[in-house]
N, CA and C of each residue as an Amber inpcrd file, in Angstrom:
protein
   216
 -63.6180000 -17.0060000  70.8350000 -63.1230000 -16.3660000  69.6240000
 -62.1060000 -17.2880000  68.9490000 -62.3180000 -17.5510000  67.6730000
 -61.3950000 -18.4310000  66.9670000 -60.2120000 -17.6210000  66.4450000
 -59.0730000 -18.2940000  66.4070000 -57.8690000 -17.6240000  65.9070000
 -57.9150000 -17.5750000  64.3870000 -57.5100000 -16.4650000  63.8270000
 -57.4560000 -16.3210000  62.3880000 -56.1780000 -16.9840000  61.8910000
 -56.3160000 -17.8110000  60.8690000 -55.1490000 -18.4850000  60.3160000
 -54.7760000 -17.8680000  58.9820000 -53.5490000 -18.0680000  58.6070000
 -53.0830000 -17.6000000  57.3070000 -53.8280000 -18.3560000  56.2160000
 -54.0870000 -19.6560000  56.4530000 -54.8310000 -20.4540000  55.4850000
 -56.2320000 -19.8820000  55.2830000 -56.8940000 -19.5380000  56.3780000
 -58.2300000 -18.9410000  56.2770000 -58.2080000 -17.6110000  55.5440000
 -57.2320000 -16.7910000  55.8610000 -57.0780000 -15.4960000  55.1880000
 -56.7950000 -15.6940000  53.7060000 -55.9470000 -16.6540000  53.3760000
 -55.6030000 -16.9560000  51.9940000 -56.8480000 -17.3300000  51.1920000
 -57.6340000 -18.2710000  51.7290000 -58.8530000 -18.7060000  51.0360000
 -59.8570000 -17.5630000  50.9160000 -59.9520000 -16.7500000  51.9470000
 -60.8540000 -15.6040000  51.9170000 -60.4560000 -14.6120000  50.8280000
 -59.1660000 -14.3760000  50.6940000 -58.6860000 -13.4320000  49.6750000
 -58.9200000 -13.9500000  48.2660000 -58.7210000 -15.2470000  48.0470000
 -58.9900000 -15.8250000  46.7300000 -60.4690000 -15.6600000  46.3890000
 -61.3250000 -15.9770000  47.3390000 -62.7690000 -15.8380000  47.1350000
 -63.1400000 -14.3870000  46.8460000 -62.5520000 -13.4680000  47.5980000
 -62.8240000 -12.0420000  47.4200000 -62.3870000 -11.5630000  46.0310000
 -61.2470000 -12.0320000  45.5730000 -60.7570000 -11.6490000  44.2420000
 -61.7310000 -12.1210000  43.1740000 -62.2220000 -13.3460000  43.3100000
 -63.1770000 -13.8740000  42.3280000 -64.4590000 -13.0380000  42.3050000
 -64.9790000 -12.6990000  43.4820000 -66.2040000 -11.8950000  43.5700000
 -65.9860000 -10.4960000  43.0030000 -64.8810000  -9.8790000  43.3530000
 -64.5930000  -8.5270000  42.8760000 -64.3760000  -8.4860000  41.3720000
 -63.7350000  -9.5170000  40.8380000 -63.5140000  -9.5750000  39.3910000
 -64.8550000  -9.6220000  38.6700000 -65.7490000 -10.4620000  39.1550000
 -67.0710000 -10.5780000  38.5450000 -67.8170000  -9.2500000  38.6200000
 -67.7650000  -8.6220000  39.7990000 -68.4470000  -7.3320000  39.9820000
 -67.8530000  -6.2460000  39.0900000 -66.5750000  -6.3430000  38.7910000
 -65.9020000  -5.3530000  37.9540000 -66.0720000  -5.6400000  36.4630000
 -66.7430000  -6.7500000  36.1510000 -66.9890000  -7.0740000  34.7610000
 -65.8170000  -7.7280000  34.0560000 -64.9400000  -8.3240000  34.8180000
 -63.8070000  -9.0340000  34.2110000 -63.8600000 -10.4890000  34.6510000
 -62.9760000 -11.2630000  34.1230000 -62.9540000 -12.6900000  34.4520000
 -61.6400000 -13.0540000  35.1430000 -61.6720000 -14.1790000  35.8000000
 -60.4380000 -14.6880000  36.4000000 -59.4350000 -15.0150000  35.3020000
 -59.9260000 -15.4600000  34.1700000 -59.0340000 -15.7540000  33.0460000
 -58.2570000 -14.5030000  32.6460000 -58.9580000 -13.3770000  32.5170000
 -58.2940000 -12.1200000  32.1400000 -57.3010000 -11.6830000  33.2090000
 -57.6860000 -11.7910000  34.4770000 -56.7740000 -11.4140000  35.5610000
 -55.5280000 -12.2990000  35.5560000 -55.7390000 -13.5930000  35.3590000
 -54.6050000 -14.5170000  35.3360000 -53.6750000 -14.1980000  34.1700000
 -54.2480000 -13.8890000  33.0190000 -53.4170000 -13.5290000  31.8710000
 -52.6110000 -12.2650000  32.1630000 -53.2460000 -11.2770000  32.7970000
 -52.5650000 -10.0220000  33.1230000 -51.4060000 -10.2170000  34.0900000
 -51.5410000 -11.2010000  34.9660000 -50.5190000 -11.4030000  36.0000000
 -49.5650000 -12.5570000  35.7070000 -49.8160000 -13.2840000  34.6180000
 -48.9380000 -14.3920000  34.2690000 -49.1330000 -15.6340000  35.1150000
 -50.3010000 -15.7480000  35.7190000 -50.6230000 -16.9190000  36.5400000
 -51.4410000 -17.8800000  35.6840000 -51.1160000 -19.1540000  35.7300000
 -51.8930000 -20.1480000  34.9890000 -53.3410000 -20.1100000  35.4680000
 -54.2750000 -20.1750000  34.5510000 -55.6900000 -20.0460000  34.8970000
 -56.1400000 -21.0910000  35.9120000 -55.5950000 -22.2720000  35.8810000
 -56.0010000 -23.3400000  36.8050000 -55.5010000 -23.1120000  38.2320000
 -54.5130000 -22.2660000  38.3990000 -53.8960000 -22.0860000  39.7180000
 -54.8730000 -21.5810000  40.7850000 -55.6190000 -20.4930000  40.5660000
 -56.5560000 -20.0610000  41.6080000 -57.6140000 -21.1220000  41.9400000
 -58.0640000 -21.8600000  40.9300000 -59.0340000 -22.9310000  41.1910000
 -58.4050000 -24.0330000  42.0240000 -57.1620000 -24.3610000  41.7300000
 -56.4480000 -25.3840000  42.5080000 -56.2650000 -24.9060000  43.9470000
 -55.9380000 -23.6220000  44.1210000 -55.7760000 -23.0740000  45.4710000
 -57.0900000 -23.1240000  46.2470000 -58.2060000 -22.9500000  45.5590000
 -59.5110000 -23.0060000  46.2200000 -59.8000000 -24.4190000  46.7110000
 -59.4310000 -25.4040000  45.9170000 -59.6840000 -26.7970000  46.2820000
 -58.7050000 -27.3240000  47.3190000 -57.4510000 -26.9090000  47.2050000
 -56.4120000 -27.4350000  48.0990000 -55.4170000 -26.3270000  48.4040000
 -55.3390000 -25.9610000  49.6580000 -54.4270000 -24.9010000  50.0720000
 -52.9820000 -25.3350000  49.8400000 -52.1620000 -24.4480000  49.2560000
 -50.7510000 -24.8000000  49.0580000 -50.0780000 -25.1670000  50.3820000
 -49.1870000 -26.1390000  50.3280000 -48.5110000 -26.6190000  51.5380000
 -47.7680000 -25.4960000  52.2550000 -47.1870000 -24.5660000  51.5010000
 -46.4350000 -23.4850000  52.1410000 -47.3330000 -22.6260000  53.0240000
 -48.5880000 -22.4570000  52.6380000 -49.5300000 -21.6770000  53.4450000
 -49.7830000 -22.4020000  54.7670000 -49.9890000 -23.7170000  54.6920000
 -50.2160000 -24.5070000  55.9030000 -48.9870000 -24.4920000  56.8070000
 -47.7960000 -24.5100000  56.2130000 -46.5640000 -24.4920000  57.0080000
 -46.4180000 -23.1760000  57.7760000 -46.8420000 -22.0890000  57.1840000
 -46.7800000 -20.8010000  57.8850000 -47.6810000 -20.8350000  59.1140000
 -48.8890000 -21.4320000  58.9810000 -49.7610000 -21.5830000  60.1490000
 -49.0920000 -22.4270000  61.2280000 -48.4110000 -23.4960000  60.8410000
 -47.7190000 -24.3480000  61.8090000 -46.5910000 -23.5980000  62.5050000
 -45.8380000 -22.8040000  61.7500000 -44.7730000 -21.9910000  62.3480000
 -45.3450000 -21.0170000  63.3700000 -46.4330000 -20.3810000  63.0020000
 -47.0410000 -19.4120000  63.9090000 -47.5660000 -20.0900000  65.1740000
 -48.1610000 -21.2710000  65.0290000 -48.6450000 -22.0080000  66.2000000
 -47.4930000 -22.3830000  67.1250000 -46.3690000 -22.7940000  66.5490000
 -45.1980000 -23.1400000  67.3540000 -44.6810000 -21.9150000  68.0950000
 -44.6720000 -20.7730000  67.4310000 -44.2140000 -19.5390000  68.0650000
 -45.1280000 -19.1330000  69.2100000 -46.4220000 -19.2860000  69.0270000
 -47.3800000 -18.9540000  70.0920000 -47.0970000 -19.8080000  71.3270000
 -46.8060000 -21.0890000  71.1290000 -46.4810000 -21.9720000  72.2620000
 -45.2420000 -21.4760000  73.0010000 -44.2210000 -21.0750000  72.2460000
 -42.9890000 -20.5620000  72.8550000 -43.2820000 -19.2760000  73.6180000
 -44.0330000 -18.3860000  73.0070000 -44.3650000 -17.1180000  73.6680000
 -45.1520000 -17.3510000  74.9450000 -46.0910000 -18.2730000  74.9120000
 -46.8720000 -18.5800000  76.1200000 -45.9930000 -19.1640000  77.2200000
 -45.0840000 -20.0480000  76.8150000 -44.1730000 -20.6600000  77.7880000
 -43.2550000 -19.6020000  78.4080000 -42.8090000 -18.6470000  77.6130000
 -41.9280000 -17.5950000  78.1010000 -42.6390000 -16.5980000  79.0020000
 -43.9550000 -16.4900000  78.8550000 -44.6880000 -15.5020000  79.6480000
 -45.0820000 -16.0370000  81.0330000 -44.8090000 -17.2970000  81.2870000
 -45.1760000 -17.8990000  82.5830000 -44.1340000 -17.6310000  83.6320000
C-alpha cells in the first residue's frame, strides 16, 4: 500500500475541480474570476507542484521517522 502524500492529494483536488467545473457547465476562468485567483495559477499548479506543498510532505515524512523511532 502506497502512502498518500499531500502533493498527490493536492494534484487530485485540482484535477477534480477542473472536471467538476466542466460537468457543471462553467469554466476554470469563471471560477478563478469568482475567487480572485489568476487564471494561470491552477494550470501552473498542475504542471509544477508549489514548493510549500512538497515541504509539507517532507515535514510529515520527518515526523513519521520520529514516531517510528519513539515506538521502538
